[in-house]
N, C-alpha and C positions, 0 to 999 in steps of 0.2 A: 504494500500500500504506500501511497505517496504521503509526504508530510502534511499536505493540505487536508487530508482526511482525518488527521489526528487532532483532538482538541488542542487549541492554541497553547495552553499552559504546559503541554507535554511535547511540543514540537522539538525541543532541544534536549530532552532527556534521552539517554541512551537506553535501548532495550537491554534488559538484564534478565537472564534466565539461567536456572541451574537444575540439574537432575538431583532429586533428593533420594528417590528409590528408582527401581527399574521403570515404573509407570507414573510416578508423581514428580511434577516439576513445579517450581515456584518462580514467579517473575513479577515485573511491574506492568503498568498499564500500556506502556509503549511496546512491550513485547507482544501483548495481545493484538495490537494493531499492525504488527510486523509480519506479513505473510511469509517472507523468506525465513525468518527466525522460527516461525511455527512449523514450516515445512522441513527445515533443516533438522528439527528435533522430533519430527513425526508426531506432532500434537494432534490428538483426535478430538478432545473436549476441552472446554475452558470453563472454569468456575470463576465467575466475575465477582470480586468483593469490592470493586471500586465505587459502587453506587452511582455510576455515571451511565447515561443512556448511550446507546450506540451498539452496532454490530461489529465485532472484531474481525470478521471474515466471512465470506459467503459459504464456505464448505464446512464450517465448524459448528459444533453443537454448543451454543452459549447456554450455560446453566446458571440462572440467577438465584444463587443460594443465599439464604438469610439466617439460617440457624445451624448449629453444629450437627444436628441430626440429618438435615438435608445435605450438608457438606459431606458427612461421612457416607451417606447413601450414594451420593454422586461419585465420590472417589472410589468406593467399593465397586460400584457398577462398572466403572471404567477399568479398574485393575483386574477384576474377575474376567473380563473379556480381553485382557492383555492390551488394552487401549491406553495411550498416554494422555494424561490430564494435566493441564496447566492451571494452577491456582494463583490468581494474581489480585493485587490491589493497586491503588494509585501509585504509591512509591515503591511497592514491593518489599518494604522493610519491616512492617509490623503486622498488619492484619492477615495477609496471606500466610506468612510464616506461623502466626498464631493458629490459624486454621489447620495447617499441616501438623503442627506439634500436637494439637488436641486430638487429631485423627490418630496419630501414632500412639498417643497415650491410651485412647479409648479402644481402638480397634486392634492395635498390635501390642497392647499391654506394656508399653515402654514407660519408664519413669520420666518425669519432666526433664530432669537434667540430661538424661541420655538422648531424648528426642531433640532437645535444644542443641546439644553438642553435635548431633548428627547433622542437623540443618546448618548450624554455624560453620561447620567444617567445609560445607559445600557452597555457602551462599552468605552474602553480607546481610546481617540482620540488625535491626535497631528497634526492638519491641517496646512499644509504649507502655508506660506504667499500668494503665488500665487493662491492657491485654495481658501483661505479666500477672496482674492480680487474678484475672480469670483463670489463667493456667495454674497458678499456685492453689487457688480454691479447688479447681478440678483435681489436682494432684492429691490434696488433702482428702477430698471426698472419695476418690478412687482407692486410696491407701489408708483409709480411716483407721482400720484396726491393725494395720501392718501385715495383713494377710491377703490384701488385694480385694477384700470385700467392699462392696459399694454401699455408700451411705444412703439412708432412706430418702434423702432429698435429691438423689441423682437418678435421672431417668435411665432406661436401658441404653440410650444413645450417649450417655455421659453428660447430660445437661444438668447444671446446677439450678435448682428452682427454689425461689422464695418470693415473697410478695413485694419486693422493692424493685422499682424501675428507673430510679434516677441515676445520674452518672456515678456518684459515689457508691451507690449500691450495685451498680453495674458489675463491680468486681465480684459480687456474689451471685449474679444472675446471668448465666451464659445462654439464655434462651435465644438471644440474637447477638452474635458476636459483633455486629456493627449497629447495634440499636442506638448507641449514644453518638450524636454527631461530633462531639468533642474527641471521640476515640477513633473516628474514621481516618484512614490513610492507607 
């Protein structure tokens, strides 16, 4: 795609993509708009966490995911079919990596630090504090008793549930990873 098809604020950012696992890739918004980059990496599906309108490419399946359960289902559906999926957000540094880390924690039973280190070894991350707090809360809930048992407030998809919905409480409520506009990126 040509630069004029990319939103103005991203025209000069470089597409960044990295392979996290055989079928999971992480990147920024400009990567999702870069047909060559997508083809070079054989990306079949895109999970868009950028909250921006627009189609990243004509032949790709754009999956507008808004919660960890949807994200995990989308990633699993792709990986089970041996399809490569790109999870991206605007800058590619916080929300997309957070989504992948929570997937690794919930679906592959990885500890937070192991999932974070795996991602950080392959990709530049700068996870925002609110996203860090979501991951720490998820880690505590998944490892509540030290035996891997799940806390009663955790859904089978690994979502932390309580009655609070503001940004400060967002750290305890992972129903929507990009529910708070202050935390989006």
